C-alpha positions in Angstrom: 80.3 -25.7 75.7 83.9 -26.1 74.4 87.2 -27.7 75.2 87.8 -25.3 78.1 84.3 -25.8 79.7 84.7 -27.9 82.8 82.1 -30.6 83.5 81.5 -32.8 86.5 80.9 -36.0 84.6 82.6 -39.3 85.5 83.5 -41.5 82.5 85.5 -44.7 81.8 87.8 -44.9 78.9 89.2 -48.1 77.4 91.6 -48.3 74.5 92.5 -51.4 72.6 92.6 -53.3 69.3 89.6 -55.0 67.8 89.4 -58.4 66.1 88.8 -56.4 62.8 92.3 -54.7 63.1 91.0 -51.4 64.3 91.9 -49.4 67.3 88.9 -48.7 69.5 88.3 -46.0 72.0 85.4 -47.1 74.2 83.8 -44.4 76.4 81.1 -45.2 79.0 79.4 -42.5 81.0 76.0 -42.2 82.6 74.8 -45.5 81.0 75.9 -44.3 77.5 78.5 -46.3 75.6 80.4 -44.8 72.7 82.7 -47.1 70.7 84.9 -45.2 68.3 86.9 -47.2 65.9 90.0 -45.9 64.0 92.4 -47.3 61.4 95.8 -47.9 63.0 97.2 -44.8 61.0 94.4 -42.6 62.4 95.1 -43.9 65.9 98.8 -42.9 65.5 97.7 -39.4 64.4 95.5 -39.1 67.4 98.3 -40.3 69.7 100.6 -37.6 68.2 97.9 -35.0 68.8 97.5 -36.1 72.4 101.3 -35.9 72.9 101.3 -32.4 71.5 98.4 -31.4 73.6 100.1 -32.8 76.7 103.2 -30.8 76.0 101.2 -27.6 75.5 99.3 -28.2 78.7 102.5 -28.8 80.6 104.0 -25.6 79.2 100.8 -23.6 80.1 100.8 -24.9 83.6 104.4 -23.8 84.1 103.5 -20.2 83.1 101.0 -19.9 85.9 
C-alpha cells in the first residue's frame, strides 16, 4: 500500500489549535481516533507541503 493505492475508507478530519499551543490534526475512521499534534512551525511546513502537492496534482490532472 502506498500513496497511490486507492482505499474505500470513510474518515473525518478536524484541524485546530489545542489549549497547549499545538496544532492538532484529528482523524477518526472506523472507530479509531488518531490525534496528531504539531508545533506551529511544523504545521506551517505541512501546510506548505500540502499546497505543493495540490499544485502538482492540479498540473498532473491537466496533462490527462
